[in-house]
C-alpha positions, 0 to 999 in steps of 0.5 A: 540082067547084066549092065552094059559097060557104058551104063557102069561108067555112067553110074560111076561117073554120076557117083564119082564124088561120093565114091572117091569121097568115101576113100578120101574120108578114110585114107585122108588123101584126096590123090589116093582117093582118085586112084582108088576110084579109078581102080574101082571103075576098072574092077567094075567094068571087069565084073559088070555081069555081077551088078543087077542095077545102078543101086547095086553097083553104087553099094558095091562101089562104096564098099570097095572104096571103103576096103581099098582105103582101109587097106591103104591106111593100114599099109601107111600105118594110119589109124582108121575109124572103128568098123561100127562107125564105118558101117553107119557111114557106109549105110548113108554113103550107099544110099542113092536117095541122097541124090541131091549131094552129087548135083550140089557137089558138081555145082560146087566144082563148076563154081570153084573152076570159075574162081581166079587162080589165087582163090583156087590155090588158097582153097587147095592149100586149106582143104586139099593140102590140109594146111592151117590158116596160120601156116598159109598166112606165113607162106603168103606173108599175110596176117591170119585175119586177112586170110580169114577175110579172104576165105570168107569172101571166097566161101560167100561167092561159092555159096551164091554161085552154087545157089544160082547153079541149082536154081535154088534160093538160099538165105545168106546173112538174112537175104535171099540169094538166087 
């Protein structure tokens, strides 16, 4: 049975962070990973008759993200992980049974969007741009210790927000947070 176009899009959007994460982990570039995800959506829509079900589509999307990211890394003359390591990772990435990850990740994205502009910019510099705390501290004319404290507060706020979003209990410094 052929998957309908809207089914393909729904499945890929549900697993967007995982598929783009594969590309980002290999290519080490979140912007390129978003481009790769968009290419995968278009390719999946063009060839949707090949997919038996959503699990098959997810496995194909992860494999496609892997290959496209490797191709990009090679064009950029970057060293990639060995194939044996990528094979082990791909087995995990393509496993739909790890479904809690998208929910948690989506909750994290919602929580990040609620942060103030300064906090979001700080997270962008640290995680998306890959800058060190020392480099960011110099840019912001702050001490690294002050920046570590700020990041710690942001991380704590995000952890508590994600726990609330998921309706889960998490232990934070020995206390139960809902």
